[in-house]
PDB file of N, CA, C and O in Angstrom:
ATOM      1  N   MET A   1     119.012 137.272  71.377  1.00  0.00           N
ATOM      2  CA  MET A   1     119.409 136.019  70.749  1.00  0.00           C
ATOM      3  C   MET A   1     118.165 135.176  70.536  1.00  0.00           C
ATOM      4  O   MET A   1     117.384 134.963  71.464  1.00  0.00           O
ATOM      5  N   ASP A   2     117.989 134.715  69.357  1.00  0.00           N
ATOM      6  CA  ASP A   2     116.872 133.874  68.961  1.00  0.00           C
ATOM      7  C   ASP A   2     116.959 132.518  69.665  1.00  0.00           C
ATOM      8  O   ASP A   2     118.039 131.936  69.768  1.00  0.00           O
ATOM      9  N   LYS A   3     115.819 132.018  70.150  1.00  0.00           N
ATOM     10  CA  LYS A   3     115.806 130.751  70.896  1.00  0.00           C
ATOM     11  C   LYS A   3     116.279 129.574  70.049  1.00  0.00           C
ATOM     12  O   LYS A   3     116.953 128.680  70.561  1.00  0.00           O
ATOM     13  N   LEU A   4     115.937 129.560  68.768  1.00  0.00           N
ATOM     14  CA  LEU A   4     116.401 128.471  67.903  1.00  0.00           C
ATOM     15  C   LEU A   4     117.911 128.541  67.711  1.00  0.00           C
ATOM     16  O   LEU A   4     118.586 127.512  67.676  1.00  0.00           O
ATOM     17  N   GLU A   5     118.437 129.754  67.587  1.00  0.00           N
ATOM     18  CA  GLU A   5     119.886 129.924  67.458  1.00  0.00           C
ATOM     19  C   GLU A   5     120.579 129.432  68.723  1.00  0.00           C
ATOM     20  O   GLU A   5     121.599 128.746  68.664  1.00  0.00           O
ATOM     21  N   PHE A   6     120.013 129.792  69.856  1.00  0.00           N
ATOM     22  CA  PHE A   6     120.571 129.388  71.137  1.00  0.00           C
ATOM     23  C   PHE A   6     120.587 127.868  71.266  1.00  0.00           C
ATOM     24  O   PHE A   6     121.614 127.274  71.597  1.00  0.00           O
ATOM     25  N   LYS A   7     119.451 127.252  71.005  1.00  0.00           N
ATOM     26  CA  LYS A   7     119.331 125.801  71.126  1.00  0.00           C
ATOM     27  C   LYS A   7     120.257 125.080  70.145  1.00  0.00           C
ATOM     28  O   LYS A   7     120.881 124.077  70.493  1.00  0.00           O
ATOM     29  N   GLY A   8     120.339 125.592  68.935  1.00  0.00           N
ATOM     30  CA  GLY A   8     121.146 124.951  67.912  1.00  0.00           C
ATOM     31  C   GLY A   8     122.634 124.966  68.198  1.00  0.00           C
ATOM     32  O   GLY A   8     123.353 124.049  67.802  1.00  0.00           O
ATOM     33  N   HIS A   9     123.100 125.991  68.877  1.00  0.00           N
ATOM     34  CA  HIS A   9     124.526 126.127  69.149  1.00  0.00           C
ATOM     35  C   HIS A   9     124.925 125.626  70.536  1.00  0.00           C
ATOM     36  O   HIS A   9     126.114 125.567  70.849  1.00  0.00           O
ATOM     37  N   TRP A  10     123.966 125.271  71.355  1.00  0.00           N
ATOM     38  CA  TRP A  10     124.273 125.022  72.756  1.00  0.00           C
ATOM     39  C   TRP A  10     125.320 123.937  72.982  1.00  0.00           C
ATOM     40  O   TRP A  10     126.245 124.145  73.768  1.00  0.00           O
ATOM     41  N   ASN A  11     125.208 122.800  72.328  1.00  0.00           N
ATOM     42  CA  ASN A  11     126.172 121.712  72.553  1.00  0.00           C
ATOM     43  C   ASN A  11     127.586 122.130  72.194  1.00  0.00           C
ATOM     44  O   ASN A  11     128.539 121.768  72.884  1.00  0.00           O
ATOM     45  N   GLU A  12     127.725 122.885  71.125  1.00  0.00           N
ATOM     46  CA  GLU A  12     129.038 123.381  70.722  1.00  0.00           C
ATOM     47  C   GLU A  12     129.575 124.382  71.751  1.00  0.00           C
ATOM     48  O   GLU A  12     130.741 124.321  72.143  1.00  0.00           O
ATOM     49  N   TRP A  13     128.722 125.286  72.173  1.00  0.00           N
ATOM     50  CA  TRP A  13     129.126 126.309  73.146  1.00  0.00           C
ATOM     51  C   TRP A  13     129.491 125.714  74.490  1.00  0.00           C
ATOM     52  O   TRP A  13     130.429 126.166  75.146  1.00  0.00           O
ATOM     53  N   LYS A  14     128.751 124.708  74.893  1.00  0.00           N
ATOM     54  CA  LYS A  14     128.945 124.128  76.226  1.00  0.00           C
ATOM     55  C   LYS A  14     130.395 123.697  76.449  1.00  0.00           C
ATOM     56  O   LYS A  14     130.973 124.004  77.491  1.00  0.00           O
ATOM     57  N   GLY A  15     130.976 123.006  75.503  1.00  0.00           N
ATOM     58  CA  GLY A  15     132.368 122.572  75.628  1.00  0.00           C
ATOM     59  C   GLY A  15     133.316 123.750  75.695  1.00  0.00           C
ATOM     60  O   GLY A  15     134.247 123.748  76.500  1.00  0.00           O
ATOM     61  N   LYS A  16     133.096 124.754  74.866  1.00  0.00           N
ATOM     62  CA  LYS A  16     133.956 125.931  74.855  1.00  0.00           C
ATOM     63  C   LYS A  16     133.816 126.733  76.142  1.00  0.00           C
ATOM     64  O   LYS A  16     134.796 127.283  76.645  1.00  0.00           O
ATOM     65  N   ILE A  17     132.611 126.800  76.671  1.00  0.00           N
ATOM     66  CA  ILE A  17     132.370 127.525  77.921  1.00  0.00           C
ATOM     67  C   ILE A  17     133.122 126.856  79.066  1.00  0.00           C
ATOM     68  O   ILE A  17     133.754 127.531  79.878  1.00  0.00           O
ATOM     69  N   LYS A  18     133.051 125.531  79.129  1.00  0.00           N
ATOM     70  CA  LYS A  18     133.748 124.796  80.198  1.00  0.00           C
ATOM     71  C   LYS A  18     135.258 124.970  80.100  1.00  0.00           C
ATOM     72  O   LYS A  18     135.935 125.043  81.126  1.00  0.00           O
ATOM     73  N   GLN A  19     135.794 125.038  78.891  1.00  0.00           N
ATOM     74  CA  GLN A  19     137.223 125.254  78.718  1.00  0.00           C
ATOM     75  C   GLN A  19     137.623 126.648  79.183  1.00  0.00           C
ATOM     76  O   GLN A  19     138.679 126.821  79.790  1.00  0.00           O
ATOM     77  N   ALA A  20     136.790 127.634  78.903  1.00  0.00           N
ATOM     78  CA  ALA A  20     137.107 129.027  79.244  1.00  0.00           C
ATOM     79  C   ALA A  20     136.859 129.351  80.712  1.00  0.00           C
ATOM     80  O   ALA A  20     137.502 130.247  81.259  1.00  0.00           O
ATOM     81  N   ASN A  21     135.933 128.634  81.362  1.00  0.00           N
ATOM     82  CA  ASN A  21     135.548 128.936  82.739  1.00  0.00           C
ATOM     83  C   ASN A  21     135.414 127.648  83.534  1.00  0.00           C
ATOM     84  O   ASN A  21     134.341 127.047  83.586  1.00  0.00           O
ATOM     85  N   SER A  22     136.483 127.242  84.134  1.00  0.00           N
ATOM     86  CA  SER A  22     136.482 125.981  84.868  1.00  0.00           C
ATOM     87  C   SER A  22     135.619 126.017  86.121  1.00  0.00           C
ATOM     88  O   SER A  22     135.325 124.966  86.691  1.00  0.00           O
ATOM     89  N   ASN A  23     135.204 127.204  86.563  1.00  0.00           N
ATOM     90  CA  ASN A  23     134.367 127.299  87.759  1.00  0.00           C
ATOM     91  C   ASN A  23     132.896 127.002  87.481  1.00  0.00           C
ATOM     92  O   ASN A  23     132.093 126.933  88.412  1.00  0.00           O
ATOM     93  N   LEU A  24     132.531 126.825  86.199  1.00  0.00           N
ATOM     94  CA  LEU A  24     131.150 126.491  85.854  1.00  0.00           C
ATOM     95  C   LEU A  24     130.960 124.981  85.884  1.00  0.00           C
ATOM     96  O   LEU A  24     131.786 124.229  85.367  1.00  0.00           O
ATOM     97  N   THR A  25     129.869 124.552  86.491  1.00  0.00           N
ATOM     98  CA  THR A  25     129.570 123.126  86.623  1.00  0.00           C
ATOM     99  C   THR A  25     128.596 122.679  85.536  1.00  0.00           C
ATOM    100  O   THR A  25     128.034 123.505  84.816  1.00  0.00           O
ATOM    101  N   ASP A  26     128.403 121.375  85.425  1.00  0.00           N
ATOM    102  CA  ASP A  26     127.412 120.846  84.482  1.00  0.00           C
ATOM    103  C   ASP A  26     126.017 121.354  84.833  1.00  0.00           C
ATOM    104  O   ASP A  26     125.206 121.599  83.940  1.00  0.00           O
ATOM    105  N   ASP A  27     125.730 121.515  86.127  1.00  0.00           N
ATOM    106  CA  ASP A  27     124.426 122.042  86.536  1.00  0.00           C
ATOM    107  C   ASP A  27     124.235 123.479  86.048  1.00  0.00           C
ATOM    108  O   ASP A  27     123.139 123.858  85.637  1.00  0.00           O
ATOM    109  N   ASP A  28     125.302 124.275  86.094  1.00  0.00           N
ATOM    110  CA  ASP A  28     125.224 125.652  85.606  1.00  0.00           C
ATOM    111  C   ASP A  28     124.926 125.694  84.118  1.00  0.00           C
ATOM    112  O   ASP A  28     124.279 126.622  83.633  1.00  0.00           O
ATOM    113  N   LEU A  29     125.395 124.695  83.402  1.00  0.00           N
ATOM    114  CA  LEU A  29     125.296 124.683  81.949  1.00  0.00           C
ATOM    115  C   LEU A  29     124.209 123.767  81.420  1.00  0.00           C
ATOM    116  O   LEU A  29     124.160 123.493  80.221  1.00  0.00           O
ATOM    117  N   GLN A  30     123.348 123.296  82.288  1.00  0.00           N
ATOM    118  CA  GLN A  30     122.283 122.390  81.854  1.00  0.00           C
ATOM    119  C   GLN A  30     121.225 123.174  81.090  1.00  0.00           C
ATOM    120  O   GLN A  30     120.617 124.101  81.626  1.00  0.00           O
ATOM    121  N   TYR A  31     121.012 122.800  79.848  1.00  0.00           N
ATOM    122  CA  TYR A  31     120.019 123.445  78.995  1.00  0.00           C
ATOM    123  C   TYR A  31     118.708 122.685  79.082  1.00  0.00           C
ATOM    124  O   TYR A  31     118.665 121.471  78.882  1.00  0.00           O
ATOM    125  N   GLU A  32     117.640 123.411  79.383  1.00  0.00           N
ATOM    126  CA  GLU A  32     116.308 122.817  79.382  1.00  0.00           C
ATOM    127  C   GLU A  32     115.436 123.615  78.425  1.00  0.00           C
ATOM    128  O   GLU A  32     115.467 124.845  78.414  1.00  0.00           O
ATOM    129  N   GLU A  33     114.679 122.913  77.643  1.00  0.00           N
ATOM    130  CA  GLU A  33     113.787 123.538  76.677  1.00  0.00           C
ATOM    131  C   GLU A  33     112.918 124.597  77.356  1.00  0.00           C
ATOM    132  O   GLU A  33     112.262 124.315  78.359  1.00  0.00           O
ATOM    133  N   GLY A  34     112.915 125.800  76.816  1.00  0.00           N
ATOM    134  CA  GLY A  34     112.077 126.872  77.339  1.00  0.00           C
ATOM    135  C   GLY A  34     112.653 127.611  78.530  1.00  0.00           C
ATOM    136  O   GLY A  34     112.018 128.534  79.039  1.00  0.00           O
ATOM    137  N   LYS A  35     113.834 127.235  78.988  1.00  0.00           N
ATOM    138  CA  LYS A  35     114.426 127.887  80.151  1.00  0.00           C
ATOM    139  C   LYS A  35     115.737 128.589  79.793  1.00  0.00           C
ATOM    140  O   LYS A  35     116.681 128.608  80.582  1.00  0.00           O
ATOM    141  N   ASP A  36     115.776 129.159  78.598  1.00  0.00           N
ATOM    142  CA  ASP A  36     116.970 129.861  78.134  1.00  0.00           C
ATOM    143  C   ASP A  36     117.327 131.010  79.071  1.00  0.00           C
ATOM    144  O   ASP A  36     118.486 131.190  79.446  1.00  0.00           O
ATOM    145  N   ASP A  37     116.300 131.789  79.443  1.00  0.00           N
ATOM    146  CA  ASP A  37     116.544 132.952  80.293  1.00  0.00           C
ATOM    147  C   ASP A  37     117.090 132.552  81.658  1.00  0.00           C
ATOM    148  O   ASP A  37     117.956 133.232  82.210  1.00  0.00           O
ATOM    149  N   GLU A  38     116.587 131.457  82.197  1.00  0.00           N
ATOM    150  CA  GLU A  38     117.067 130.974  83.496  1.00  0.00           C
ATOM    151  C   GLU A  38     118.539 130.571  83.406  1.00  0.00           C
ATOM    152  O   GLU A  38     119.328 130.889  84.296  1.00  0.00           O
ATOM    153  N   MET A  39     118.903 129.878  82.341  1.00  0.00           N
ATOM    154  CA  MET A  39     120.284 129.445  82.167  1.00  0.00           C
ATOM    155  C   MET A  39     121.203 130.648  81.955  1.00  0.00           C
ATOM    156  O   MET A  39     122.309 130.687  82.493  1.00  0.00           O
ATOM    157  N   LEU A  40     120.745 131.631  81.169  1.00  0.00           N
ATOM    158  CA  LEU A  40     121.540 132.843  80.981  1.00  0.00           C
ATOM    159  C   LEU A  40     121.724 133.577  82.311  1.00  0.00           C
ATOM    160  O   LEU A  40     122.783 134.149  82.565  1.00  0.00           O
ATOM    161  N   GLY A  41     120.702 133.560  83.150  1.00  0.00           N
ATOM    162  CA  GLY A  41     120.793 134.176  84.478  1.00  0.00           C
ATOM    163  C   GLY A  41     121.849 133.493  85.339  1.00  0.00           C
ATOM    164  O   GLY A  41     122.594 134.161  86.056  1.00  0.00           O
ATOM    165  N   ARG A  42     121.914 132.165  85.271  1.00  0.00           N
ATOM    166  CA  ARG A  42     122.945 131.439  86.032  1.00  0.00           C
ATOM    167  C   ARG A  42     124.336 131.824  85.538  1.00  0.00           C
ATOM    168  O   ARG A  42     125.250 132.026  86.338  1.00  0.00           O
ATOM    169  N   LEU A  43     124.494 131.926  84.221  1.00  0.00           N
ATOM    170  CA  LEU A  43     125.787 132.333  83.663  1.00  0.00           C
ATOM    171  C   LEU A  43     126.133 133.757  84.090  1.00  0.00           C
ATOM    172  O   LEU A  43     127.283 134.040  84.427  1.00  0.00           O
ATOM    173  N   GLN A  44     125.153 134.649  84.078  1.00  0.00           N
ATOM    174  CA  GLN A  44     125.383 136.023  84.521  1.00  0.00           C
ATOM    175  C   GLN A  44     125.912 136.046  85.947  1.00  0.00           C
ATOM    176  O   GLN A  44     126.893 136.728  86.241  1.00  0.00           O
ATOM    177  N   GLN A  45     125.266 135.307  86.820  1.00  0.00           N
ATOM    178  CA  GLN A  45     125.674 135.260  88.231  1.00  0.00           C
ATOM    179  C   GLN A  45     127.084 134.735  88.381  1.00  0.00           C
ATOM    180  O   GLN A  45     127.907 135.350  89.058  1.00  0.00           O
ATOM    181  N   LYS A  46     127.372 133.614  87.763  1.00  0.00           N
ATOM    182  CA  LYS A  46     128.679 132.974  87.909  1.00  0.00           C
ATOM    183  C   LYS A  46     129.799 133.801  87.304  1.00  0.00           C
ATOM    184  O   LYS A  46     130.906 133.842  87.839  1.00  0.00           O
ATOM    185  N   LEU A  47     129.507 134.474  86.166  1.00  0.00           N
ATOM    186  CA  LEU A  47     130.540 135.213  85.457  1.00  0.00           C
ATOM    187  C   LEU A  47     130.625 136.676  85.880  1.00  0.00           C
ATOM    188  O   LEU A  47     131.605 137.358  85.583  1.00  0.00           O
ATOM    189  N   GLY A  48     129.594 137.155  86.576  1.00  0.00           N
ATOM    190  CA  GLY A  48     129.580 138.551  87.007  1.00  0.00           C
ATOM    191  C   GLY A  48     129.455 139.515  85.837  1.00  0.00           C
ATOM    192  O   GLY A  48     130.058 140.588  85.848  1.00  0.00           O
ATOM    193  N   LYS A  49     128.676 139.138  84.828  1.00  0.00           N
ATOM    194  CA  LYS A  49     128.501 139.954  83.630  1.00  0.00           C
ATOM    195  C   LYS A  49     127.025 140.253  83.428  1.00  0.00           C
ATOM    196  O   LYS A  49     126.162 139.605  84.020  1.00  0.00           O
ATOM    197  N   THR A  50     126.742 141.243  82.585  1.00  0.00           N
ATOM    198  CA  THR A  50     125.363 141.550  82.239  1.00  0.00           C
ATOM    199  C   THR A  50     124.865 140.531  81.221  1.00  0.00           C
ATOM    200  O   THR A  50     125.650 139.793  80.626  1.00  0.00           O
ATOM    201  N   ARG A  51     123.573 140.503  81.033  1.00  0.00           N
ATOM    202  CA  ARG A  51     122.988 139.582  80.051  1.00  0.00           C
ATOM    203  C   ARG A  51     123.573 139.840  78.664  1.00  0.00           C
ATOM    204  O   ARG A  51     123.930 138.903  77.950  1.00  0.00           O
ATOM    205  N   GLU A  52     123.669 141.106  78.289  1.00  0.00           N
ATOM    206  CA  GLU A  52     124.193 141.456  76.973  1.00  0.00           C
ATOM    207  C   GLU A  52     125.637 140.985  76.815  1.00  0.00           C
ATOM    208  O   GLU A  52     126.020 140.504  75.749  1.00  0.00           O
ATOM    209  N   GLN A  53     126.439 141.121  77.872  1.00  0.00           N
ATOM    210  CA  GLN A  53     127.825 140.665  77.817  1.00  0.00           C
ATOM    211  C   GLN A  53     127.899 139.150  77.645  1.00  0.00           C
ATOM    212  O   GLN A  53     128.725 138.646  76.886  1.00  0.00           O
ATOM    213  N   VAL A  54     127.033 138.430  78.353  1.00  0.00           N
ATOM    214  CA  VAL A  54     127.011 136.965  78.243  1.00  0.00           C
ATOM    215  C   VAL A  54     126.598 136.553  76.827  1.00  0.00           C
ATOM    216  O   VAL A  54     127.218 135.671  76.234  1.00  0.00           O
ATOM    217  N   VAL A  55     125.561 137.183  76.288  1.00  0.00           N
ATOM    218  CA  VAL A  55     125.086 136.849  74.944  1.00  0.00           C
ATOM    219  C   VAL A  55     126.164 137.157  73.915  1.00  0.00           C
ATOM    220  O   VAL A  55     126.415 136.349  73.020  1.00  0.00           O
ATOM    221  N   ASP A  56     126.806 138.321  74.031  1.00  0.00           N
ATOM    222  CA  ASP A  56     127.883 138.674  73.097  1.00  0.00           C
ATOM    223  C   ASP A  56     129.035 137.683  73.192  1.00  0.00           C
ATOM    224  O   ASP A  56     129.609 137.291  72.175  1.00  0.00           O
ATOM    225  N   TRP A  57     129.372 137.281  74.405  1.00  0.00           N
ATOM    226  CA  TRP A  57     130.442 136.322  74.624  1.00  0.00           C
ATOM    227  C   TRP A  57     130.100 134.981  73.970  1.00  0.00           C
ATOM    228  O   TRP A  57     130.942 134.380  73.303  1.00  0.00           O
ATOM    229  N   LEU A  58     128.862 134.513  74.163  1.00  0.00           N
ATOM    230  CA  LEU A  58     128.436 133.254  73.557  1.00  0.00           C
ATOM    231  C   LEU A  58     128.506 133.330  72.035  1.00  0.00           C
ATOM    232  O   LEU A  58     128.935 132.375  71.387  1.00  0.00           O
ATOM    233  N   LYS A  59     128.095 134.440  71.467  1.00  0.00           N
ATOM    234  CA  LYS A  59     128.129 134.587  70.015  1.00  0.00           C
ATOM    235  C   LYS A  59     129.552 134.597  69.487  1.00  0.00           C
ATOM    236  O   LYS A  59     129.786 134.231  68.335  1.00  0.00           O
ATOM    237  N   SER A  60     130.514 135.014  70.320  1.00  0.00           N
ATOM    238  CA  SER A  60     131.903 135.090  69.875  1.00  0.00           C
ATOM    239  C   SER A  60     132.604 133.734  69.931  1.00  0.00           C
ATOM    240  O   SER A  60     133.700 133.586  69.391  1.00  0.00           O
ATOM    241  N   LEU A  61     131.985 132.742  70.578  1.00  0.00           N
ATOM    242  CA  LEU A  61     132.615 131.413  70.699  1.00  0.00           C
ATOM    243  C   LEU A  61     132.615 130.674  69.381  1.00  0.00           C
ATOM    244  O   LEU A  61     133.103 129.547  69.306  1.00  0.00           O
TER     245      LEU A  61
END
């Protein structure tokens, strides 16, 4: 996933992610410039999915 694509869609995705997974906190979903991989890692841990599964899921939102 391209970093610009990720950054551009993040605000839209964030709301949808919270609706789909109530166990995720604002801290889990905090986007920081240049830390895309770290945030994806937090999502992987919380959701119990691989990176590819998380990226595919985000693209499907």
